[in-house]
C-alpha positions as CSV (number, residue, x, y, z in Angstrom):
1,M,0.0,0.0,0.0
2,L,2.8,2.4,0.9
3,R,4.7,1.7,-2.3
4,S,1.5,2.5,-4.3
5,L,1.1,5.8,-2.5
6,L,4.8,6.6,-3.0
7,L,4.5,5.8,-6.7
8,L,1.5,8.1,-7.0
9,L,3.5,10.7,-5.2
10,F,6.3,10.4,-7.7
11,I,4.0,10.8,-10.7
12,A,2.5,13.9,-9.1
13,S,5.9,15.3,-8.3
14,T,7.0,15.3,-11.9
15,A,4.4,18.1,-12.5
16,S,4.9,20.0,-9.2
17,A,7.1,19.7,-6.2
18,Q,5.2,17.9,-3.4
19,I,7.5,19.3,-0.7
20,V,6.5,20.9,2.6
21,P,7.5,23.6,3.2
22,A,7.6,24.8,-0.4
23,P,11.3,25.4,-1.5
24,Q,12.4,28.9,-2.4
25,N,13.3,27.8,-6.0
26,V,12.5,24.4,-7.6
27,E,12.5,23.0,-11.1
28,L,11.4,19.5,-11.9
29,D,12.1,17.7,-15.2
30,S,9.1,15.5,-15.7
31,A,10.8,13.6,-18.6
32,H,13.7,12.2,-16.5
33,S,14.1,10.3,-13.3
34,I,17.2,9.2,-11.2
35,T,17.5,5.7,-9.9
36,G,20.1,4.0,-7.7
37,D,21.0,2.7,-4.2
38,S,24.4,4.2,-3.4
39,I,24.9,7.3,-1.3
40,R,28.3,9.2,-1.2
41,C,29.2,11.6,1.6
42,E,32.2,13.8,0.7
43,T,32.6,15.3,4.2
44,L,32.6,13.7,7.6
45,E,30.7,16.7,8.9
46,F,27.5,15.3,7.2
47,K,28.0,11.6,8.2
48,D,25.3,11.6,10.9
49,Q,22.8,13.3,8.5
50,V,23.6,10.8,5.8
51,D,23.2,7.9,8.3
52,A,19.8,9.2,9.4
53,F,18.8,9.7,5.7
54,V,19.6,6.1,4.8
55,A,17.8,4.8,7.9
56,A,14.7,6.7,6.8
57,L,15.0,5.2,3.3
58,E,15.1,1.8,4.8
59,K,12.0,2.4,6.8
60,L,10.3,3.4,3.5
61,G,11.3,0.0,2.0
62,A,14.6,0.7,0.4
63,K,16.9,-2.4,0.2
64,N,20.7,-2.7,-0.1
65,V,21.4,1.0,0.3
66,T,25.1,1.6,0.6
67,I,27.2,4.6,1.8
68,T,30.4,5.0,0.0
69,T,33.3,7.4,-0.4
70,D,34.3,6.0,-3.8
71,P,33.0,8.1,-6.7
72,A,33.7,5.2,-9.1
73,L,30.6,3.5,-7.7
74,N,28.4,6.1,-9.4
75,P,26.4,7.0,-6.4
76,V,22.8,8.3,-7.0
77,V,23.1,10.9,-4.3
78,V,26.2,12.9,-3.3
79,F,26.4,15.0,-0.1
80,A,29.0,17.8,-0.4
81,R,29.9,21.0,1.5
82,D,29.5,24.4,0.0
83,S,30.4,27.2,2.4
84,S,29.0,29.9,0.0
85,L,25.4,28.8,0.8
86,P,23.3,30.3,3.6
87,P,23.9,28.6,7.0
88,A,20.8,26.5,6.9
89,G,20.4,26.5,3.2
90,Y,21.0,23.8,0.6
91,S,20.9,23.0,-3.1
92,I,20.0,19.9,-5.1
93,N,21.2,19.6,-8.6
94,S,20.7,16.8,-11.2
95,N,23.4,15.6,-13.4
96,D,23.0,12.5,-15.6
97,N,21.9,9.8,-13.1
98,Q,23.0,11.7,-10.0
99,L,21.7,14.2,-7.4
100,T,24.3,16.4,-5.8
101,I,23.4,18.0,-2.5
102,N,25.4,21.0,-1.4
103,A,25.0,22.5,2.1
104,A,27.0,24.9,4.2
105,S,26.2,23.1,7.5
106,S,25.0,19.8,8.9
107,Q,21.6,21.5,9.4
108,G,21.4,22.4,5.7
109,A,22.3,18.8,4.9
110,A,19.4,17.6,7.1
111,H,17.0,19.9,5.4
112,A,18.1,18.6,2.0
113,A,17.6,15.1,3.2
114,A,14.0,16.0,4.3
115,S,13.3,17.3,0.8
116,L,14.7,14.1,-0.8
117,L,12.6,11.9,1.5
118,Q,9.4,13.8,0.4
119,T,10.1,13.3,-3.3
120,V,11.4,9.7,-3.3
121,T,9.5,6.7,-4.7
122,L,10.2,3.1,-4.1
123,E,9.1,0.2,-6.2
124,N,10.2,-3.3,-5.2
125,G,13.0,-1.8,-3.1
126,E,14.3,0.4,-6.0
127,I,14.9,4.0,-5.2
128,T,13.8,6.7,-7.7
129,W,13.8,10.5,-7.6
130,P,12.6,13.0,-10.2
131,S,15.3,15.0,-11.9
132,M,15.2,18.3,-10.1
133,T,17.0,21.5,-9.2
134,I,16.4,23.1,-5.8
135,D,17.9,26.2,-4.3
136,D,16.4,26.6,-0.8
137,H,16.8,28.3,2.6
138,P,14.6,29.5,5.4
139,D,13.1,33.0,5.7
140,C,13.3,32.7,9.5
141,S,16.3,31.4,11.4
142,Y,14.3,30.4,14.5
143,R,11.5,27.8,13.9
144,S,10.7,26.1,17.2
145,F,8.4,23.6,18.8
146,M,8.1,23.4,22.6
147,V,7.0,20.3,24.6
148,D,5.8,20.8,28.2
149,M,7.4,18.0,30.2
150,G,6.7,19.8,33.5
151,R,3.1,18.7,33.8
152,N,2.6,15.4,32.0
153,P,5.3,12.8,31.0
154,H,6.4,12.5,27.4
155,S,8.4,9.4,26.7
156,P,11.7,9.1,24.8
157,A,9.9,7.2,22.0
158,T,7.4,10.1,21.6
159,L,10.2,12.7,21.6
160,R,12.0,10.8,18.8
161,R,8.8,10.9,16.8
162,I,8.5,14.6,17.4
163,V,12.0,15.0,16.2
164,D,11.2,13.0,13.0
165,M,8.2,15.4,12.5
166,M,10.3,18.4,13.0
167,W,13.0,17.1,10.6
168,F,10.4,16.4,7.9
169,Y,9.0,19.9,8.1
170,K,12.4,21.7,8.7
171,V,11.7,23.0,12.2
172,N,15.1,23.5,13.7
173,Y,14.6,24.0,17.5
174,L,13.0,21.7,20.0
175,Q,12.5,23.4,23.4
176,L,12.0,21.1,26.3
177,H,10.1,22.7,29.2
178,L,11.7,20.3,31.7
179,T,10.6,21.7,35.0
180,D,7.4,23.1,36.6
181,D,5.4,23.0,39.7
182,Q,3.8,19.6,38.9
183,L,6.7,17.6,37.4
184,F,10.5,17.8,37.3
185,S,11.7,15.7,34.3
186,W,15.4,16.5,34.5
187,P,17.3,13.6,36.3
188,S,19.6,15.9,38.1
189,K,22.7,14.3,39.6
190,A,23.4,17.2,41.9
191,F,19.8,17.4,43.3
192,P,18.3,13.9,42.8
193,K,15.2,14.6,44.9
194,L,13.9,17.0,42.3
195,Y,13.4,14.2,39.7
196,R,10.0,12.4,39.5
197,S,10.2,8.8,38.3
198,R,6.9,9.1,36.4
199,A,8.7,11.4,34.0
200,G,10.2,8.2,32.5
201,W,13.7,9.5,31.6
202,E,17.2,8.7,32.6
203,W,20.3,10.8,31.9
204,D,21.4,8.6,29.0
205,D,18.0,9.0,27.4
206,F,18.6,12.7,27.0
207,V,22.1,12.0,25.7
208,A,20.7,9.7,23.1
209,L,18.0,12.2,22.1
210,E,20.6,14.9,21.7
211,S,22.5,12.7,19.2
212,Y,19.3,11.6,17.4
213,S,18.0,15.2,17.0
214,Q,21.4,16.6,15.8
215,A,21.5,14.0,13.0
216,R,18.1,15.3,11.8
217,G,18.8,19.0,11.9
218,V,17.0,19.6,15.2
219,T,18.7,21.4,18.1
220,I,17.3,20.9,21.6
221,I,16.9,24.0,23.8
222,P,16.5,22.9,27.5
223,E,14.4,25.1,29.8
224,L,14.8,25.5,33.5
225,E,11.9,27.6,34.8
226,A,12.7,30.3,37.4
227,P,11.8,32.1,39.6
228,G,8.1,31.2,38.9
229,H,6.9,27.7,38.4
230,S,9.6,26.5,40.8
231,G,7.6,24.8,43.5
232,I,9.5,21.5,43.4
233,L,12.8,23.2,43.7
234,R,11.8,25.0,46.9
235,R,9.8,22.1,48.3
236,E,12.6,19.5,48.0
237,Y,15.6,21.7,48.7
238,P,14.5,24.8,50.7
239,E,17.9,25.0,52.2
240,I,19.3,25.7,48.7
241,F,16.5,27.3,46.8
242,G,14.6,29.0,49.6
243,N,11.0,28.9,50.7
244,T,9.5,31.4,48.3
245,S,10.0,32.5,44.7
246,T,11.5,35.7,46.0
247,D,14.1,33.7,47.9
248,L,14.9,31.8,44.7
249,A,15.4,35.1,42.8
250,T,17.6,36.8,45.4
251,K,19.6,34.3,47.6
252,P,23.2,33.7,46.6
253,K,22.9,30.0,47.5
254,A,19.8,29.7,45.2
255,Q,21.8,31.4,42.4
256,R,24.6,28.8,42.8
257,G,22.0,26.0,42.8
258,L,20.4,27.2,39.5
259,E,23.9,27.5,38.0
260,T,24.6,23.9,39.0
261,L,21.4,22.8,37.2
262,L,22.2,24.8,34.1
263,A,25.7,23.4,34.0
264,E,24.2,19.9,34.0
265,L,21.9,20.8,31.1
266,L,24.8,22.2,29.2
267,S,26.8,19.0,29.7
268,V,24.1,17.1,27.8
269,F,22.7,19.6,25.3
270,K,26.0,20.7,23.9
271,A,24.9,21.9,20.4
272,T,22.4,24.5,21.4
273,P,23.3,28.2,21.2
274,F,20.4,29.0,23.5
275,I,19.3,28.1,27.1
276,H,15.8,29.0,28.3
277,I,15.4,30.1,31.9
278,G,11.7,30.8,32.1
279,G,11.2,34.2,33.6
280,D,7.4,34.6,33.5
281,E,4.5,34.4,35.9
282,A,6.6,35.0,39.0
283,S,3.8,36.2,41.1
284,G,4.8,38.0,44.3
285,V,8.4,38.5,43.2
286,P,9.4,42.2,42.8
287,M,10.0,42.9,39.1
288,N,13.5,44.3,39.8
289,D,14.4,41.0,41.5
290,Q,13.1,39.1,38.5
291,R,15.1,41.1,36.1
292,D,18.2,41.0,38.3
293,L,18.0,37.2,38.4
294,I,17.7,37.0,34.6
295,N,20.8,39.2,34.3
296,R,22.9,37.1,36.7
297,L,21.9,33.9,35.0
298,N,22.5,35.5,31.6
299,T,26.1,36.5,32.7
300,F,26.7,32.8,33.7
301,L,25.3,31.5,30.4
302,N,27.2,34.0,28.3
303,A,30.4,32.9,29.9
304,K,29.6,29.4,28.7
305,G,29.1,30.7,25.2
306,K,25.3,30.5,25.3
307,R,22.5,33.0,24.7
308,T,19.6,33.4,27.2
309,L,15.9,33.0,26.3
310,V,13.1,34.1,28.5
311,W,9.3,34.3,28.3
312,E,7.6,37.6,28.2
313,G,7.6,38.4,32.0
314,P,8.4,41.5,33.9
315,H,7.9,44.9,32.3
316,L,10.8,46.8,30.8
317,G,13.3,47.8,33.5
318,E,15.6,50.9,33.7
319,G,19.2,51.4,34.4
320,K,20.9,48.5,36.2
321,H,17.5,46.8,36.5
322,K,17.0,46.6,32.7
323,V,17.4,43.1,31.4
324,A,20.5,42.8,29.2
325,E,19.8,43.5,25.5
326,N,21.4,40.2,24.4
327,V,18.6,38.3,26.1
328,V,16.1,37.0,23.6
329,H,12.4,37.5,24.6
330,M,9.6,35.1,23.7
331,N,6.5,37.3,23.4
332,W,3.4,35.3,24.0
333,R,0.6,37.7,25.0
334,T,1.9,41.2,24.5
335,V,0.4,42.5,27.7
336,D,3.1,43.1,30.3
337,F,5.8,43.8,27.7
338,P,4.4,44.5,24.1
339,A,6.4,43.2,21.2
340,Q,7.1,46.6,19.7
341,Q,8.4,47.9,23.0
342,M,10.7,44.9,23.2
343,L,12.1,45.8,19.8
344,D,12.4,49.5,20.6
345,A,14.3,48.5,23.8
346,G,16.9,46.7,21.6
347,Y,15.9,43.1,22.1
348,E,15.6,40.3,19.6
349,I,12.3,38.5,20.0
350,V,10.5,35.2,19.1
351,N,6.9,35.3,18.2
352,A,5.0,32.9,20.5
353,A,1.6,34.5,20.3
354,W,-1.5,32.7,21.6
355,N,-3.2,33.2,18.2
356,P,-2.2,31.1,16.2
357,L,0.7,29.4,18.0
358,Y,-0.5,28.2,21.4
359,V,-1.7,24.6,21.7
360,V,-3.0,24.0,25.3
361,D,-4.5,21.1,27.1
362,H,-5.4,22.8,30.3
363,Y,-3.9,20.8,33.1
364,P,-5.1,18.6,34.9
365,R,-8.1,17.9,32.6
366,T,-8.3,17.4,28.9
367,M,-9.6,20.8,27.7
368,F,-8.0,22.0,24.5
369,T,-7.4,25.5,23.2
370,A,-6.0,25.8,19.7
371,V,-7.0,27.6,16.5
372,D,-7.4,25.9,13.2
373,V,-4.7,24.9,10.7
374,E,-5.6,27.6,8.2
375,R,-4.9,30.3,10.8
376,C,-1.6,28.6,11.5
377,Y,-0.7,28.6,7.8
378,N,-1.5,32.4,7.6
379,W,0.9,33.1,10.5
380,D,2.3,36.6,10.2
381,I,5.7,37.2,11.9
382,Q,4.7,40.8,12.9
383,S,1.3,39.9,14.3
384,F,0.7,39.1,18.0
385,G,-2.9,38.2,18.8
386,H,-4.8,36.5,21.6
387,I,-7.6,33.9,21.6
388,D,-9.4,35.4,24.6
389,H,-12.0,38.0,23.4
390,R,-11.5,39.9,26.7
391,F,-8.0,41.0,25.5
392,S,-7.8,44.0,23.1
393,T,-5.4,41.9,20.9
394,Y,-8.2,39.4,20.2
395,E,-9.9,41.6,17.6
396,N,-7.0,43.9,16.9
397,P,-3.7,41.9,17.2
398,H,-0.7,44.0,18.2
399,R,1.5,44.6,15.1
400,T,5.1,45.5,15.1
401,K,6.4,48.2,12.7
402,T,8.9,45.9,11.2
403,A,10.0,42.2,11.1
404,E,13.5,43.2,11.8
405,G,14.6,41.8,15.2
406,I,12.0,39.0,15.1
407,L,13.9,35.8,14.8
408,G,10.9,33.5,14.1
409,F,8.3,31.5,16.0
410,C,7.8,29.1,18.8
411,M,4.7,26.8,18.9
412,P,4.3,25.7,22.5
413,W,2.5,22.5,23.5
414,W,1.4,23.3,27.0
415,E,0.2,21.0,29.8
416,G,-0.9,18.2,27.5
417,R,-1.0,14.5,27.6
418,E,1.5,12.5,25.5
419,E,-1.1,10.7,23.4
420,N,-2.4,14.1,22.1
421,V,0.8,15.9,21.2
422,I,1.3,14.6,17.7
423,P,-2.4,14.5,16.6
424,L,-3.0,18.1,17.7
425,C,0.4,19.6,16.9
426,L,1.6,18.0,13.7
427,P,-0.9,19.6,11.3
428,R,-0.5,23.0,13.0
429,L,3.3,22.9,13.2
430,A,3.7,21.9,9.5
431,A,1.5,24.9,8.5
432,V,3.4,27.5,10.6
433,A,6.7,26.0,9.6
434,S,5.8,26.4,6.0
435,A,4.9,30.1,6.5
436,A,8.2,30.7,8.4
437,W,10.3,28.9,5.8
438,N,8.9,30.5,2.6
439,R,6.2,33.1,3.1
440,E,6.0,34.2,-0.5
441,G,5.9,30.7,-1.8
442,E,3.3,29.6,0.7
443,R,0.2,31.7,-0.1
444,N,-2.2,29.0,-1.3
445,F,-3.8,27.0,1.5
446,A,-5.5,24.6,-0.8
447,D,-2.2,23.8,-2.6
448,Y,-0.5,23.5,0.8
449,K,-3.1,21.0,2.1
450,N,-2.6,18.9,-1.0
451,R,1.2,18.8,-0.6
452,Q,0.9,18.0,3.1
453,K,-1.6,15.3,2.5
454,Q,0.5,13.7,-0.3
455,T,3.7,13.6,1.8
456,L,2.1,12.6,5.2
457,P,2.2,8.9,4.5
458,I,6.0,9.1,4.1
459,L,6.4,10.8,7.5
460,E,4.1,8.3,9.1
461,K,6.3,5.5,7.9
462,I,9.5,7.1,9.0
463,A,8.2,7.9,12.4
464,D,6.3,4.6,12.8
465,Y,3.2,6.5,13.7
466,K,-0.1,7.0,12.0
467,L,-2.3,10.0,12.8
468,P,-5.7,8.8,14.2
469,E,-8.7,9.2,12.1
470,T,-12.1,10.5,13.3
471,P,-13.9,7.6,15.0
472,F,-17.5,6.7,14.2
473,A,-20.0,4.8,16.3
474,D,-21.4,1.5,15.1
475,P,-24.1,2.3,12.5
476,E,-26.5,-0.1,14.1
477,S,-26.4,1.9,17.3
478,Q,-27.3,5.1,15.3
479,K,-30.1,3.7,13.1
480,D,-32.7,6.1,14.5
481,N,-30.3,9.1,14.5
482,V,-30.8,10.8,11.1
483,A,-27.9,13.2,11.8
484,Y,-25.4,10.4,12.0
485,R,-22.4,11.0,9.7
486,A,-24.2,14.1,8.3
487,K,-21.9,16.7,6.6
488,V,-20.8,19.5,9.1
489,T,-19.7,22.9,7.8
490,P,-18.8,25.7,10.2
491,S,-18.7,29.3,9.1
492,D,-15.1,29.6,10.2
493,G,-12.3,27.4,11.4
494,A,-13.2,24.2,9.4
495,S,-9.5,23.1,9.3
496,Q,-9.5,22.0,12.9
497,P,-7.4,18.8,13.1
498,H,-8.3,15.8,15.3
499,F,-11.2,17.6,17.0
500,G,-12.7,18.7,13.7
501,P,-16.4,19.5,12.9
502,Q,-17.2,15.9,11.9
503,R,-17.0,15.0,15.6
504,L,-20.4,16.5,15.9
505,T,-22.1,13.8,13.9
506,N,-19.9,10.7,14.6
507,G,-22.3,9.1,17.0
508,F,-20.2,9.6,20.2
509,P,-21.7,12.0,22.7
510,D,-18.7,11.7,25.0
511,R,-17.5,15.0,26.3
512,F,-13.9,14.2,25.2
513,D,-15.2,13.7,21.7
514,H,-16.0,17.3,20.7
515,F,-15.6,19.9,18.0
516,L,-13.2,22.7,18.9
517,G,-14.9,25.6,17.2
518,F,-13.3,29.0,16.8
519,P,-14.0,31.9,16.8
520,T,-17.4,32.4,18.5
521,Q,-16.7,36.0,19.5
522,P,-17.6,38.8,18.7
523,K,-19.6,37.3,15.9
524,P,-21.3,33.9,16.7
525,L,-20.0,30.8,14.9
526,E,-22.6,29.2,12.6
527,I,-22.4,25.4,12.3
528,L,-24.4,23.9,9.4
529,I,-25.3,20.3,9.4
530,E,-26.7,18.8,6.2
531,L,-28.6,15.6,6.6
532,K,-28.1,12.9,4.0
533,S,-31.7,13.3,2.8
534,P,-34.8,15.2,3.8
535,S,-36.1,13.6,7.1
536,A,-39.0,13.9,9.5
537,V,-37.5,15.3,12.7
538,G,-39.2,16.3,16.0
539,R,-36.4,16.0,18.5
540,I,-32.8,17.3,18.3
541,V,-30.4,16.5,21.2
542,I,-27.2,18.6,21.5
543,Y,-24.4,17.4,23.8
544,E,-21.9,19.7,25.4
545,R,-18.4,19.4,26.8
546,A,-20.0,19.7,30.2
547,I,-17.9,20.4,33.3
548,G,-19.3,21.9,36.5
549,T,-21.4,24.9,35.5
550,S,-20.0,25.3,32.1
551,H,-22.5,26.0,29.4
552,E,-22.7,26.6,25.7
553,I,-24.8,29.6,24.6
554,Y,-26.5,28.9,21.2
555,E,-29.6,29.1,19.1
556,L,-30.9,26.1,17.1
557,H,-32.5,26.5,13.7
558,V,-33.8,24.0,11.1
559,S,-34.6,24.3,7.4
560,P,-36.0,22.1,4.6
561,D,-33.8,23.7,1.9
562,G,-30.8,25.5,3.5
563,K,-32.3,28.9,2.6
564,T,-35.2,29.5,5.0
565,F,-34.5,28.7,8.6
566,A,-36.9,28.5,11.6
567,K,-35.6,28.9,15.2
568,I,-36.8,25.9,17.3
569,G,-34.7,26.3,20.4
570,S,-31.8,27.8,22.3
571,A,-29.5,27.2,25.3
572,Q,-28.3,29.4,28.0
573,K,-26.7,29.0,31.5
574,G,-28.7,26.4,33.3
575,S,-30.4,24.9,30.2
576,R,-28.7,21.5,30.5
577,G,-29.1,21.3,34.3
578,E,-27.1,18.4,35.7
579,K,-27.0,16.6,32.4
580,N,-24.4,17.0,29.6
581,H,-27.1,17.7,26.9
582,V,-30.2,19.7,26.0
583,V,-33.2,18.1,24.4
584,H,-35.0,20.3,21.8
585,S,-38.5,18.9,21.0
586,F,-40.8,20.4,18.5
587,P,-43.7,19.4,16.2
588,V,-42.4,16.9,13.6
589,R,-41.4,18.5,10.3
590,E,-39.4,17.6,7.3
591,I,-35.9,19.1,7.4
592,R,-32.6,18.8,5.5
593,F,-30.5,21.3,7.5
594,I,-29.7,22.0,11.1
595,K,-28.0,25.2,12.0
596,I,-26.4,26.0,15.4
597,V,-25.5,29.6,16.0
598,T,-23.1,29.5,19.0
599,Q,-21.5,32.2,21.2
600,G,-19.2,29.6,22.7
601,C,-18.7,27.6,25.8
602,H,-18.8,29.8,28.9
603,G,-17.6,29.1,32.4
604,L,-14.7,27.0,31.1
605,T,-11.4,28.6,29.9
606,F,-12.1,30.8,26.9
607,P,-15.7,31.4,25.6
608,S,-14.3,32.3,22.2
609,F,-14.3,28.5,21.6
610,S,-17.3,26.2,21.1
611,R,-17.1,22.8,22.7
612,L,-20.2,21.0,21.5
613,S,-19.7,17.2,21.3
614,E,-22.6,15.7,19.4
615,V,-25.8,16.6,17.5
616,M,-28.4,13.9,17.2
617,A,-31.8,14.1,15.3
618,F,-34.8,11.8,15.7
619,A,-38.3,11.6,14.4
620,E,-39.7,11.8,17.9
């Protein structure tokens, strides 16, 4: 089955490059192809990248692939170094029956390998590529994905799959949020009581992940959160880190303890140019003390040859209490320290804005917040928006005067469970990564969706992971429900992955099986359900993502033709009572369309999201 898909991919690629992100410049020769099974690496600098490339080819079904240094063997692919190319750039050139890859760095070689993997076809173990010329490099130097390992465990196997995903879509930084109030995932040797065994990691696991990621062009940035989110530090070692966050920010012994932990991280994550030290949400700590701690830790890290990253935290300081200008700020909500103010103050920044970048599974319960894929694809490096309609940047995102000084993006996966990270984040990350790699070449969402769909089976094979499909209930159990598997079309946000609109008619009323609709403010979201055929309906049951007193506010309309609608019900606070659904009964009539006009789920995180889980329709 995979070989057939790859053959179709090859046929399609002779007409257009099925590569995500789209290369800056690409030419394909549909009349010629290149076949062979020998790979030559002209520089030891790229050996790890070539090894990873060959391992991926073997997962795709390639047989008898050899790596050689002998040009007489007529290798089909040659990896060579060209220092004149951009640092993360690469080129691919066809000559007779050979593809020559040139790159200035191992990261560029890894990016080239990702493009080759997306354009390869295998038939009976034989490797074939289209004849092609590619000249490619990223628009943004900083393209990052963050995994929160400070709330829920994420295993080494899952992190390797995440690295495969990032390699495939050319995302170059993996930030590991290793520490928080709930979980300390770093197995410290100096402070062993900090580590929690449920994290599932040993020291050597991180060493292995560093090697695995470097071979695939992904650099790990470790994060040690301070002075906020530091409860475990202070609880387990109060004699070192103090009893309060202010103690942690101000005591010399605490400073030395933090430096010891940072030195441990540096001993494993050697390739990174950055170390993240948190710096946000330090409630109760005077802002000057927060900024002074950042500066002291920055001095320590600079002496080790590293740059410091912090979250948007304390306001801009003055004089000796101003954070050093070589500290890179991740701007995530543009409230305490707006992005333009950061740039004006001389800082380089990373765009980590809630809309469209945050993907949150609000700890400790499963309650997702994330916008749709199309909004991710339309990411604008100068735009900093929020998903909470109570913020001014919800309707009017903060916009910087220039992109200069904005390094790129970070997509954070906050608080979530391991089983949800890839289904929720892969489609979104691929879309943002495409925008950050080649904004001018990525302007057509429909074309992008096709390329991403065509190449996804290759990634799934390499990562040994298949994205889950929308589940559907047993048809026999839904024989009286005329809305079962009906087509669902929202007025906005249809490209919501995993928790998409089809969840509303899949036959499962479970509150964890819901459509994550956005936006519902200030204009309500309209959800149109088209029944398979005109049907006599006198009862519609709408299930909600019900927790406590949460409630969806909506109106319910029906129509025989999709043009003229009649309102037959509504829901407000208290409508569902203690149940997780509202029953709307009315005189039986023939209908074809059901329309829900929702103002979102209130009393549960952000009301700008709808969290309806199922719509069922019956004759009586």
